[in-house]
N, C-alpha and C positions, 0 to 999 in steps of 0.2 A: 505494500499500499504506499503511496506517495502522497504527500500534503504540499499544497503551496501556501504562500502567505495568507490568502484570503478564503481558504478552505473551499476549492471548488466542488468537493464531494457535496456540499450543500445544494439543493435543487435552485436553478435560477428561476427569478420571475421573469416571465417573457414579455418582450416589448409588443404590445398589443394595443388595440382600440378597445375602449368598454363600449357595452351595449347601452345605447341611451335609455333613459325612462320613456315609458309609454303611458302616456296621459290622457286622462278625460277631464272635463271641467264640469263641476257641478255647483249648483248655487248654495251659498251659506249665508250667514246673518249679515255679512258685510259686502257681499258681492259674490265672487265665484272663487272656487278653491280647486287645487288640482288633485285629482284621484289616481292611484296608481292602477292602471289595467293589470299589470303583472301580479300585483299581490292583493288586489281587490280591497285596498286600504286607502285611508286619507293621510295626507302628508302633515297636516295639523287639524285642530278641533274646528268643527263647522260653526261652533257656537262663537269662538273669538280665539283664532290661533295665537295672536299676540299675548293675549291674557294668560293662555295656557302655558306659553314658554315663560313668562314671567313667574307664574306660580310654581311649575314644576322644576325648573332648570334653575333661574335665578334665585329664587326663594328657597328652594329645596337644597341649594348649596350654599345658602348664605352669603351670596356674593354682594348685594349691596353694601353690607357691614365689611366684608373681607376686603372690597375694593378700597372702601375709604380708609382702612388701616394698613393699606400696603405700601411699605416704605425699603422694600428690597431692592437692591440695584439690578437684579435679574427681572425678566418679566413674569407676572402670574401667568400660569399656564392652563388652559382649559382644553380637555380633549373631548371630542363628541364622536359618536357611532352613527353614521347617517347624516350627512349634510343636508339632503333634501333640497329644500328651497333656501336654505341659509337663515331662515328667520330666527331660529333660536341664538345664532351667533351675532347676527344683527342686533338682536336685543340685548345680548351680553356687552356688545361694543357701545350701545347708547348708554347702558347703565355705568360701564367702566368710564365714560365720557364725562358723566354728570356726577361721579362719586370718588373716582380716585385722585389722589395728589397728582400735581402737575408734572412731577417727575416720574411717575410710574409708567409702566410699559405693560401691555398685553400681548399674549401670543396665543392664538387659536390653532388647534390641530384638529383636522375632521376628515373622517373617511366617507367614501362614497363608492359603491360598485355600480350604481347605473345612474350617472350624472345627468342631470336635465339640460336640455338644449338652451342655447343662450336666450332665445326669444322666450321660451316657455319659463325661464327664470325671470326674466323681465315681467312677464305676464303675472306670475304668481305674487312677485313682490309689490306690483302696482297698488294693492289693496291698501298699503300703508304709506300715503303720501309724505308723513314726517320723516320716514324712512328714507325717502326717495334719494337724498344725496349719498347716503351710504350704500343703497343699492346700486347706484350708478357706478361707484368705484369698484364694487364687487363684479359687476356686469362687465365693465370696460375691460378688466383683466382675466376674465373667465377663460380658464385654459382649454385646450383641446382634449378630447376625451380619451386620453393616452394613460395607461397604467404608470403608477409612480407618484412622486411627491412634487406638487406644484406650489411654489412659494408666491404670495401675493401680498403687496404692501398696501394696505387699507388706509392708513394714514401715518404720521410720523411716529405714532407710539403704539399702533396697532398692526401686527403681522398674522396671515391666514397662511397655514399649510394645509392644502388639500392633498390628501392621500388617496388616489383613485384605485380601487381594488376592494377585494374582501377585507371586512373590517378586522378579522382576527388575524389574518396574513398581514395587512398592514401595520397594525399595532405591534405585531411580533417583531416587525422591522424598525419600529419607531426608536430613534436614537434620541432620547430625551425624557424628561420627567414631568408629570402632570399633576396639579394642585387640585382640580376638580373636574369632574366627569359629567357629561350629559349623556346618559345612556338611552339613546334615542333608536329610531328605526321603527319599520313596520312592526305591528302586534306580533309576540311569539307565536300565536296560532297561525297568523298569516305568513310570516316568514322565518321558520324554525332553524333555517340553515344559519342564520346569523347568530341566534342566541344559545351558543354552544359552549361547553367548557373552555375550549381554546381561546374565546374571546374574553372570558373573565380572567383567565390566566395571564393573557397578555396584557390586559388592564392593570393587574396587579404589579406585574413587573415593571411597568412603564410608570408606576404612581410614586410620587414622593410619599414620606411618612406622614399617616393621618389624612391622605387625599380623601376627598369627598364625592360622592356619587349621588345622582338623583335621577329617577326614572318614573315615567308614567304609569308603569305597569306593576302589578302585584303577583304576576304569574308565578307558580311554584318553580318552573324551570329557572327563573331569574333569581329567586330567593335562594335555591340551592346553588346556583352557579357563583353568586356573590359569596356565600358562605364558604364555599370549598375553595375559593381563591384568598381568603384572608378579610373579608369585608364583614363587618357586623352591619345588619341591615336593621331597620325599623320602620314601621308604616307611619304614613302621615297622611292628613285629609287630601284627597284627589281634587281636580279640577272639574267644574261642570257636572257632567253626569257620573264622572268615575268617583266612587266614594273614597278610594284609597290610592296611594301611590307609594313609592318606596324611596326611602334615603339610607345612605351608607357610609360608613367610614373604613377605611384601611387599618385594621387593628394588628394584623400579623403580616408585615412586611414580607414580600416574596423573595426569596434568594434569587439575584439576578445572574442566571447561569448561561446567559445568552453568547457569552464569549468563551465558553468552557474549553471550546476546541481551539481557540485563537487568543489565549489570555493576553497576549502581547499588544492587542488593539484597546485593551482595557483604557478609556480616556484618563488623563492625568485630572487631579481633583482642581476645581475652580480656584483661582487666586485674583486679588484685586488687580484691576485694569483701568485705573483714573488715566494714565499716560501711556500710551504704546508708541514705540519707534517702529516706523517701517522702513527697511533698507531697500532702495530700489524704486525709482518712480516711473517704470514701464507700465504695462498694461497690468500686470499681475499685482504690483505694489499699490498702483493707483486704485484699483478695485478694492483692495483690503482697507486702504485709507478711507475711502467713501463709506465702505460698510461698517467701519467702526464709528466713524464720525456721526453718522446717521443714528447710532445708539447714544450718542451724547459723549464719547470718549474723545479726549484730547489726543491727537495725532501729529506726531512729528514726521515727515516724509523727507527721507535723506536720498540724495543721488549725487554721484560724483560730476555728471553732466547737467541734464535739465530733465524735465518731465517728458517721456517718449523720445528719449534721445538715442536709445539702442534699437533692438528689433522690433520695438512697438512704434518705432517713429515713421511709418510710411504715410504717404498721403492718403491711401486707399487700401484697404484690406477686405478679403472675403470672410464672411460669416458663414461658415459652412462646416459640414460633418461629412465623413465617409463612413458609413456602418457596416459592420461585418455581416456576411451572408447568414450566418448562425449566431443566435443570441449569445453574447457575452458580457462580461461586467463593463468592459471598455465601451463597447457601443451604448449600454444603457447610461453611462456616465455623460458620453457625449450628446446623445439626444435629448438628456435632461438639461445639459449644460446649453444647447442650442434654444430650447424653449425658454429656458430660464433667461438667457441673454436677450432674447426677442422682448420678454416681458420688462426686463430691467431697463432696457434702452428707451422703450416707450414711457417708462416711469421717469427716467431722469432727462429725456430729451423728447417730450411729445411733440415738439414742432419739427422733429425729424432734421435738425440742421447737421448732425453728426452721422447720419446713417440713413439707410433705405432697406426695407423689406420688400426687395422687388423679386426676390425668388432666387434660386440657384439650380441651374441644370447641370446634373453630373451625367456626361455622356458616355454611352458605351461604346468606345471607338474600335473595339476588336472583339473577336469571338470569345476570349477567356473573360472580359469584362462583362460582356453580354450575358454569359452564363452565370457570372457571379451576381449581377442584379437580378436575373429570374428568379435565383435561390434565394435572394433576399426577400423579394416580393412574395414568394411562396412561404416564407417562414414568418413573415410579420405581417399580421394583419392591422397595419395602422391606417389611420383616415387619409384620404386624398389631401386634406388640409395641412397634412404634415409631411407626406410624402407620397409621390404616385409615379406610376411607371407611364412613360410617354412614348409614342411612335416619333418616327423622325419628323413626320409631316407636324404633328402636335408640338413638338419641341421647337420646330422652326417657327410656328405661329407664335408660340409663347416668348420666343426670344425676339421676335420682330424682324426675322429673317426670311424673306420672301424670294421667289423667283430664283435667280442665278446664286443667290446668297445662301439658299436653304441649307439646312444641316444634311449630313449623309446619315446622321445616326440618331436612334432615340437614346432613351436613358431615363434618369430618374429626377424628378422635380422635387424640390424642398420649398415650398411656398414660404414658409415662416424665415428663411434664410435670406441672405443677400449682401450688402457691404456697409462698411464702416470707414469713417476717417480716424485711424488710430492715434495719430499725433495730436490731433487736435482733442480726441476723446481723453488722452492722458493729460492735457494741459487742464482741460475740464475737470477732471477728478482731482488734481493737484489743488485746484482753487475751490473744492467744497468747503463750506464753512465747518470750522472745527479742525481743518488740516492746516498745518504750517510746513511749507516746503523750506528744506535747507539744503544749499549747495555744500556736500561734505562727502568725503571718502571714509568709511569706517574700516578702521585697521584691525580691531580686536573687540571681542565681546567677553566681558567678565560677568558672570552670574553670581548672586548670592540669595539668601532667604528673602531680602527686601526687593529684590529686583535686578536689574541689569545695568551695567556700565558700560557705555559706548565709547571706545578709545578713537577719536577721529586722526584724520592725517596731519592736520594742523596743530596738533598738540592739545587740543581741547577735549573735554570729555562731556558726554550727555548721560544723564539718567532716565531710566523708564521702568515702568511696572513689567511690561512685556515687550517682546521684539518679535517681528515678523520680517524674515529674509525673503525677498523675492527679487534677486539679482541676476537670473537667467543663468548664463554659463558661469558666472562667479558665485553662485548660491553655495556652492561647497568648499570655499576657499577657507572657511572658518574651521577651527579644529572641530567644533560641535556637529558640524555637517560634512566633515570629509570622508565620511564612510558612504555617502549618498552618491552614487555614480551619475555622471551628467555627460552626454554626449553633444558636442558642438556641431552646429548643422549650418553652414552657409547657405544664405538665401538672396538671390538678387532679382529684384523687381525691374522691370523696363518700363519705360513710359514715352509717349510721343504726344505733342501738341497736334490737334486736329484742325485742319482748315475747315471752313465754313462750308456746310453741305454735304459733310462727311456723314455715311450712314451710322445709325445708333444701334445699341443694344437695349432690350428691354429685360434681361436677366444677366445674372453671372454665369459664366458657361465654364465647367471645369471638365478637363480630360486629365492629360499628362500635367497640365498647369491650369492657370484659370486667367480669365479675361472678364473685367468689369465694366459695366456702362461707364461711358466717359464721365469724369468729376471735374468741374470748372474748365471744361474743354480739353481735358487730358486724358488719354486712353491709357489704363495701367494693364500691363499682363506679365505673366512669369508665373511663379517665381523659381528659380533654379533650386536645386536640392543636392547639396554637396556634404555629405557627412565628414565628420572628423577634419574639418577646415575652420579654422577662426580668423581668416583674413576678410575683413570688411571693406576692402577696396574694390571700385569698380572694375569689371573685366569685359572687354569687347567680346571675348568667347562666350560668355553668359548671356550677353545680350542677342549673339547669334543663336544661342540654344533656345532662348525664350522666343525668339522671332520664327524659328523652325518650328517649335511646337504650336504657335497661334496659327501659323500657315497650315500644318497638318490637321488641326482641329477646325478651323473656320477659314477654307480656301476662298470660298466665294465673298466672305466679309472683307477679307485682307484684299483681294482684287478690287472690290469696290472702294476701299479706303485709298488705295494707290491712285486709282481713277480720280479720286478727288482731291489728289494732291499730297496725301499723307507721305511723310518721308520716313519709310520704314527700312532703313538700313542700319546694320549694327553699329557702324561707326558714327551714326548721327542720332542715336537713340539715347536719352536721358534715363536716369534710373537711381536706384539706392540699394546697396547691399548691407546685410545685417548678419549678425550670428545668432541664430535660435539655440535653445537648449532643449533636449529631450532625454528621457529616462530609458532604460534599457527595453523596458515593456511598452514604451511609448504611451504610458498614462502619467499624467501630472502628479506630483508630489504636493499634498495639500493636507496640512495637519501639524501635529505637535512633532518637534524633532526629538527622536529616540536618542537615548544614551547607548552608543553603540557598544561601548565597552561592557555594560551591564548585560545589554541583550546577548552578546555574544557568549557571556559567561552563565547567565541565567537559562538561555535556551540551547545550551551546548548539546544537551542529549538528543536533539533533533538530527544532529549530524550522524548519529549511529542508528537511530530508528525514528522514523517521523510520526510513529505512532505513540511515542513517548512524550507526551505534552506536559512540561512543567507547569505548576499551576501558579507561577509568579506573574502578577500583573506588570505590563510593560512599563519600564522606568524611562523617565523622559527628562529632559532639560527643561526644568520648570520654568514656563512663561516665555519659552522659545518655539516658533513656529516657522513654517516654510511654505511658500506657494511658488513653485518653479516646475521646470520639464513641460512647459505648455507647447514646446514645437512651433508647428505653424498653425495650429489651431486654437489659438489662445482666445480668439474672441467668442469662441464656443465653450471654453473651460474656465478662463480666469474669473469672470463674475460669479460663477457659481462656486468655484473654489474659494473666493474670498467671502461669499457668504457661509459657509461651511466653517471657515477659520473664526470669522467674527461671532457666530453663533456659539461655537465651541468656548471661545474666551468669555463670552456673556452668559454661560451656562443655560443657553437657550435648546429647544429642540432643533435638530440639524433639518437642512433643506433637502437631503437625500436619505434613502433607506440606509439601513446600518450597514449592509453588505456593501453598498458602494462606498461609504465613508471609509470601511477597512481597505477597500481595494484602492483608494486614494492615500492611504496612509503611508508616509514615507519610509516607515520601518518595515513595510512589506518586503523591501529588497535585502534587508538584513536576513530576514526569515528564509527567503528564498535561496539565498546563497548557503546558509547553514544547512537546508535540507538537501540541496545539490552537491553539497561537499565542496563549495567554492569559496569557504571562508575558514579561517584558522580559530577555532573556538579558544576563547582567552580565560584563564583560570582566574 
C-alpha cells in the first residue's frame, strides 16, 4: 500500500453540476411561496416564513443576545443544513446588523443539494421588500450549480460560504468550527436521506464547544441523531401550527479524527494577527494583503521593486484553467479558483476596468487533445455556463472569426473565464485601505513567541504578528522555507500595436499558447514556457516561437492582421519576459509553513512503511505562511489561496473543502518525499 501526502485512497468528490430545485408556486398569507415538487414540501411556513425563521432559528439559538455580546476577533459562525431560499440567513444577517457591535463579523455556512435557479431565488425573496437590498447582494453573486464551496461577500462584515452537495458529505469536509446551527431542510418524513446519523456526526465534529442547535422538527430520528452525536436536546414551543420544536447544545464534544490518516495537516492553533507583513507585492502577495485588510488587519506589503514588478506585471493576462480529463484534486482546486476569481473580480472591480469575462476557448488542435477533451466532457457533467464543448463552427462564431478567419478546430469554452490587467490589478491591491506598501528587501526572518522580526537589507527591522511569504521563485530562499522545492519557468509574452481597421477577437483563444482580445489597441499573445530558466531578458527567438504558435492556431486571423498592416515580425514585436515559479506537482503552495526538521523526524516511519502513520500533529513555524508556485495560472489560483490563508489566520471556516486545503498545504511535498524515499529522515 502506498500513500501520498493528501491520502488519495479517500474517494474524490466529483466535479459535477447539481440538479436544480423543481418548484411550484402556491399562494400563502403574504403572496406566493415556493413548493418543492421533488419532496412535496414547502420551503418555509405558508403562514409567515420570516416570522418562523426568527422564532425557530434566531430565538431558538438565542442569537439576538449572543450577537449583542459578541466581542471576539474571529467571526461568529452559523452553520445551516439546507440553504433553500436563503431566508433564514438573510434574517440572521439582518439581526446581526442591528444587534452586533461595530467591529463584529458574521460567517455563514450553508449546504444545499438542489440549489434554486437565480430567477426562482429572486422570486422567492421578493415577498419581503425590506430585505430587498440584502437579497440583491445574494442574487448578484449566486454561483453556478457546481459541487463544492462557493464564497460570497454579502457586505464588509458578513461572508457566506455555500457548500453545494449532500449536507452530510459537505459538513464532513467543512474545515472550520460552528457556533450555532440552523438544522433545516425538508421534513424527515419527506427527505429521510438528509436526516441520517452521518449528518449529526458531521455537525458535532464541526462544532465549537457548547455549540447550539435549533430545528423546527421534533421527529424521533432527529432527537436520537442529536443525542448520539453528543447534543443534549430539549423541546421548546413551536411556531404556528407546530406545537413543539427542538433546541440543543453540544455537551459531549466529538473527537475530531478527520485527519487521523494525515495528521501532518492538522492546522496550527490560532494566534494574534493585528499586524501582518506580506513579503512580495505580486498577484499572490497583493491578494493576501487585500484579503487580510478586508478583515480589519493592518498589513505591511513589502517588495524589493514595486507592486506587479515581477511575473505579475504583464499588461494583460489570461484568466483560464486546463482541467484534467479525469477528476483529480488539482482540477478541483483550479475550477474552484476560476469561479472564485470571477466573483472576486466582480466584487472588487464591478465596473470591469481591470478585467473582462469574455470567455476562453481552449482549442483541440490535434487528435490527442481532441480525445482528452472528449474524455473530460464524458467524465464531468458541468453546466454549459461553466464549460461547454464546441464545434469549429460554434467556436468560430463565439470568437468572432468568420469567413477566411474561421477556426479549423473546435474545443472547450469557459464562459466564466477571460482576461485581466495583472500589473494594474497588483497596484490596485497594494492601494487597498489598511495596506501600507513599503519598498524593501527582506534578508531574514526571526520568529519567537511574540511574533516575527523582519531584517531588511537597509539595516532596519520590522516587527509583525504574522508573516506571509509570496515571492515566487524567491519564496524558498529563507531557512524556514528552504525545503519547499520551486522550479523557475521563464515566460515571454509578445505584443504588437494594431493599426486601425484590424480584425478583433471576442474570446481569449488558447492552444499551445494564448491570444487575448486587444487591450488599449495592443494585441498580446504567447507566452513561451521554458522550465529551469531564470533569465528575464527579452529574446527574439521567443518572439518567433510565440508568433509561430499564433500562426498555427489562428492562421486566417493572422493573415487578416497582416493585410490590415500589423507588423508581425519577430524583430519588430514588443513584449515582456518574467520568471514564474512552479511546484513539482504543479499545484500552488498555500498554507502554514511546516517545520521541515520536525516533520522529517516526526514522520520518519513513513519512509519504511507508509501504513505506519505517527499521530503527531504537524509542527509549523508559528505565524508563518506561504502563497507561491502559482505558475502561469495565478489569476485562477492566487485569489482563492489568499482567501484560504486569510481565513486560517483569522480562525474562520475555509473557502474550500478540507481535502483541497490539504492538497494545497506546502508540507505535502515533505511527506511525499518521505514516502517515496526521496528524503533523508532526521533524528
